[in-house]
C-alpha positions in Angstrom: 0.1 0.1 0.0 1.8 3.3 -1.5 1.2 6.2 1.1 1.1 9.7 -0.6 1.1 11.9 1.9 -0.1 12.4 5.5 -0.8 14.7 8.0 -1.6 15.1 12.1 -0.2 16.0 15.3 2.5 13.0 15.1 4.6 12.4 12.1 4.1 9.5 10.1 1.7 8.5 13.0 3.5 7.6 15.4 2.7 9.0 19.0 4.7 11.4 20.6 3.5 10.9 24.0 4.1 7.9 26.5 1.5 6.4 27.1 1.7 6.8 31.0 1.5 10.6 29.6 -1.5 10.1 27.1 -3.0 7.9 29.8 -2.9 11.0 32.4 -3.9 13.8 29.3 -7.1 12.1 28.0 -8.4 10.7 32.1 -7.7 14.2 33.3 -5.5 13.3 36.6 -2.0 11.7 37.3 -2.0 7.9 36.3 0.8 5.5 37.2 0.8 2.1 34.0 1.7 -1.1 35.6 4.7 -2.6 32.9 5.6 0.5 31.6 8.5 -1.3 29.6 4.8 -1.9 27.0 5.1 1.6 26.2 6.1 1.7 22.3 7.2 5.4 22.7 10.7 5.8 23.1 11.2 9.9 24.0 15.3 10.0 23.5 14.3 9.4 20.0 12.4 12.6 19.4 13.6 16.0 17.4 12.7 19.1 16.9 13.1 21.3 13.5 16.2 23.8 13.7 14.2 26.1 12.6 11.0 25.8 14.3 8.9 23.8 16.8 7.9 20.8 15.2 8.5 17.9 16.8 9.1 14.6 14.7 9.4 10.7 16.3 13.0 10.6 15.0 15.8 12.7 13.0 15.3 10.5 10.4 11.8 11.5 10.0 12.6 15.3 10.4 15.1 14.8 7.5 12.7 13.1 5.7 9.9 15.6 6.1 12.0 18.2 5.4 12.8 16.5 2.0 9.8 16.1 1.1 7.6 19.0 2.6 8.8 20.4 5.3 11.3 22.7 3.5 8.3 25.0 1.6 6.5 25.1 5.4 9.0 25.7 7.7 8.5 29.1 9.7 9.4 30.5 13.3 6.6 30.5 15.8 4.3 33.5 14.7 0.8 33.7 14.7 0.5 36.3 11.9 2.4 34.0 9.7 -0.2 33.1 6.7 0.1 29.5 7.1 -1.2 30.0 10.8 -3.7 33.1 9.5 -4.6 29.7 7.1 -5.1 27.3 9.7 -7.0 30.3 11.9 -9.7 30.4 8.7 -9.9 26.8 8.4 -10.8 26.4 12.2 -13.9 28.9 12.0 -15.3 27.6 8.3 -15.2 23.7 9.3 -16.6 21.3 11.5 -15.4 19.6 13.4 -12.1 21.8 13.3 -10.2 18.8 14.4 -10.6 17.5 11.1 -7.5 19.3 9.4 -7.9 18.8 6.2 -6.5 22.2 4.7 -3.1 21.2 6.0 -3.2 17.8 4.0 -3.8 20.1 0.9 -0.9 22.3 2.4 1.4 19.6 2.7 0.1 18.1 -0.3 1.1 21.2 -2.6 4.3 21.5 -0.9 5.3 17.5 -1.6 4.7 18.7 -5.2 6.5 21.8 -5.2 9.8 20.0 -3.6 9.1 16.6 -5.7 12.1 16.1 -7.9 10.2 15.5 -10.6 7.3 18.0 -10.4 5.2 16.6 -13.9 5.2 13.2 -12.1 3.9 14.8 -8.9 1.1 16.4 -10.9 0.2 14.1 -12.5 -0.3 11.2 -9.8 -2.1 14.0 -7.9 -4.0 14.7 -10.7 -5.2 11.1 -11.3 -7.4 11.9 -8.0 -8.9 14.8 -10.0 -11.8 13.3 -12.6 -14.4 15.5 -11.6 -16.4 18.7 -13.0 -16.0 22.2 -11.9 -19.3 21.9 -10.6 -18.7 18.9 -9.3 -16.2 19.6 -7.1 -17.8 22.8 -6.5 -20.6 21.3 -4.9 -18.1 18.2 -2.9 -16.8 21.5 -1.2 -19.6 23.0 -0.6 -21.0 19.3 1.6 -17.4 19.5 3.1 -17.7 22.9 5.1 -21.3 22.4 5.4 -23.9 25.0 4.4 -23.4 27.0 7.3 -19.7 27.7 5.4 -19.9 27.2 1.8 -20.3 31.2 1.5 -16.8 31.6 3.2 -14.2 29.4 0.4 -13.8 32.5 -0.8 -11.7 33.5 2.6 -10.4 29.7 2.7 -8.8 29.8 -0.8 -7.1 33.6 -0.8 -6.2 32.5 2.4 -4.1 29.3 0.9 -2.8 31.4 -2.0 -1.4 33.5 0.6 0.6 31.1 2.6 2.5 28.8 0.2 4.4 29.9 -3.1 3.0 29.1 -5.3 6.3 28.8 -8.0 5.2 25.4 -9.8 1.6 24.4 -8.2 -0.8 27.7 -10.3 -2.8 25.6 -11.7 -3.5 24.1 -7.4 -4.3 27.9 -6.7 -6.7 28.9 -9.0 -10.2 28.7 -7.8 -11.2 25.6 -9.7 -8.1 24.1 -8.3 -8.5 24.7 -4.7 -12.1 23.2 -5.3 -10.7 20.5 -6.4 -7.9 19.6 -3.7 -10.9 19.8 -1.3 -13.3 17.4 -3.5 -10.5 15.6 -3.5 -9.9 15.2 0.0 -13.4 15.4 0.5 -13.8 12.2 -1.2 -10.3 10.6 -0.7 -9.3 11.4 2.5 -8.4 8.5 4.7 -9.2 9.1 8.4 -5.5 7.4 10.5 -5.6 7.3 14.1 -2.9 6.6 16.5 -2.8 5.6 20.7 -0.3 5.8 22.8 -1.6 3.5 25.2 -3.8 1.9 22.6 -0.1 0.5 21.5 0.7 0.0 25.6 -2.5 -2.6 26.0 -1.3 -4.3 23.2 1.8 -4.9 24.3 0.4 -6.4 27.4 -1.4 -8.7 26.3 1.2 -10.3 25.0 2.8 -10.8 28.5 3.1 -13.9 29.6 1.3 -13.6 33.5 -0.3 -16.2 35.7 -3.9 -15.7 35.4 -4.2 -13.5 38.9 -1.8 -11.0 37.4 -3.7 -10.9 34.6 -6.9 -10.4 36.1 -5.5 -7.4 37.8 -4.3 -5.6 34.4 -7.8 -6.5 33.0 -9.4 -4.8 35.5 -7.4 -2.3 35.6 -7.1 -1.4 31.7 -11.2 -1.6 32.1 -11.3 1.2 35.0 -9.0 3.5 32.9 -10.7 3.2 29.5 -13.7 4.2 31.8 -12.0 7.5 33.7 -10.9 8.3 30.0 -14.6 8.3 28.6 -16.0 10.2 31.6 -13.5 12.9 30.9 -12.9 13.1 26.8 -15.5 10.8 25.7 -14.9 8.0 23.2 -12.2 10.3 21.1 -8.7 8.9 22.7 -6.6 9.0 19.5 -4.5 11.7 18.0 -5.9 11.3 14.7 -5.5 12.6 10.7 -6.0 12.4 7.6 -4.1 10.7 4.6 -4.7 9.9 1.0 -3.2 6.4 -0.4 -3.5 6.3 -3.7 -4.5 2.2 -4.3 -7.2 2.9 -1.5 -8.6 5.3 -3.7 -9.1 3.1 -6.3 -11.0 1.0 -4.8 -14.1 0.9 -6.1 -17.5 1.2 -3.2 -20.0 -2.1 -2.6 -23.0 -2.2 0.0 -21.4 -5.6 0.5 -17.1 -5.3 0.7 -14.7 -7.5 0.2 -12.5 -6.1 1.6 -11.7 -3.1 4.6 -9.0 -0.8 5.5 -7.3 -1.9 8.8 -4.2 0.0 9.9 -2.5 -3.3 12.1 0.8 -2.4 12.3 -0.6 0.6 14.5 1.2 3.6 12.4 0.4 5.0 9.2 0.7 1.5 6.6 -2.4 1.4 5.2 -3.4 -2.3 4.5 -6.7 -3.8 2.4 -7.6 -6.7 4.9 -10.0 -9.2 3.2 -13.3 -9.8 4.8 -13.8 -13.3 2.7 -12.1 -14.9 0.3 -11.1 -13.3 -3.1 -10.8 -15.0 -6.5 -7.8 -14.0 -8.6 -9.4 -12.4 -10.7 -12.1 -11.0 -8.4 -12.4 -7.0 -8.4 -11.7 -5.7 -5.1 -13.8 -3.5 -3.6 -14.5 -1.7 -0.2 -17.7 0.5 1.7 -17.5 4.1 1.4 -19.8 4.4 4.7 -19.3 3.6 7.9 -20.9 0.7 9.8 -23.4 2.4 11.4 -25.0 3.7 7.7 -24.0 0.0 5.5 -26.7 -1.4 7.8 -29.4 1.4 6.9 -32.2 0.8 4.5 -30.7 0.9 0.1 -32.3 4.0 -0.4 -30.4 5.8 2.8 -27.3 3.9 1.4 -27.9 5.4 -2.2 -28.3 8.9 -0.6 -25.8 8.7 1.2 -23.2 7.7 -1.7 -25.1 10.2 -3.9 -24.8 13.1 -1.4 -21.4 12.6 -0.6 -19.6 10.8 -3.7 -21.7 11.4 -6.9 -22.8 8.5 -7.5 -25.6 6.1 -7.6 -24.6 2.2 -6.3 -25.4 -0.7 -8.3 -23.6 -3.1 -6.5 -25.3 -6.4 -6.2 -26.6 -5.7 -2.5 -28.8 -2.3 -3.7 -30.4 -4.1 -7.3 -31.2 -7.6 -4.8 -33.2 -4.9 -3.1 -34.5 -2.7 -5.4 -37.8 -4.9 -5.2 -37.9 -5.5 -1.4 -37.6 -2.5 -0.4 -39.1 0.7 -0.8 -37.1 3.7 -2.5 -37.7 6.3 1.1 -35.5 7.0 3.9 -37.2 5.3 7.1 -38.9 7.9 10.1 -35.8 6.2 12.2 -33.5 6.8 10.0 -35.1 10.4 9.3 -34.7 11.1 12.6 -31.2 10.0 12.9 -30.0 12.3 10.3 -31.7 15.5 11.4 -30.1 14.5 14.6 -27.0 14.7 12.8 -27.6 17.3 11.3 -28.3 19.6 14.2 -25.1 18.2 15.6 -23.0 19.9 12.4 -24.6 23.0 13.1 
């Protein structure tokens, strides 16, 4: 699986926190974790860019980031810097602000600008961009939501001011900007990592007496309850990435594979959910588990809204005569609730 670029609070999705620091922050009070050797974070390897405060999990990661995109984006800590102003604008015009897709666009453009073969990098990016201008505009509006769609010009102007335009002019026109937003909205893959989750995974490999294992299980259960009470269910450091192979997979409401992060880092795997014969196409679901369990009409409505296509997968075809082309009252109520949350 080839990764194009990733952006989040940890470089290449390795936590910069120790499991102890992660648990303390999420629980809201000091925590002492047993079996500290099960923490995967090596603080001794964490380094900062010598020109700014950005931290990396290792010097190798810092060097790679600088050669790929950070040379373009590196700047001193200054709230008035165009990149910082762009980030502030994004937080004000998008819900939720934590979904920092705008910085993925910035890094993608910086990566093109720094590429040894700029034409090849542009071509690789354009393989994702195959919609009309009107379709891109529609998807960009949906990404921001009705409440903020009229702020697209402000966001575009902020982006143009934030990054040097030599070599990437076609992406900094208004139409190019809409294309980038649509690209992230339809192909962006959420990425999450957690120092505490890695610690838990490592403790499961310990050869413990049954009594100690029971104590550990009870401790972990209590820890997750405390974290849930303090911060809710969103425990991961989250980011967004583009993966070329995954993005080439078509949707099906009966997928035969699903994307997973089985290595607890940025590497994405497509894991088969059932036997796949040689020559069969790999399908994934563009819908989450909840949406996938809804009626045919609701699934197709969601796919048309966010991806601009009418699903004709085997499941949708087989349910054509079984289910009415209307959304149930229960699902309408759920949709209304989702819209209220995003206002």
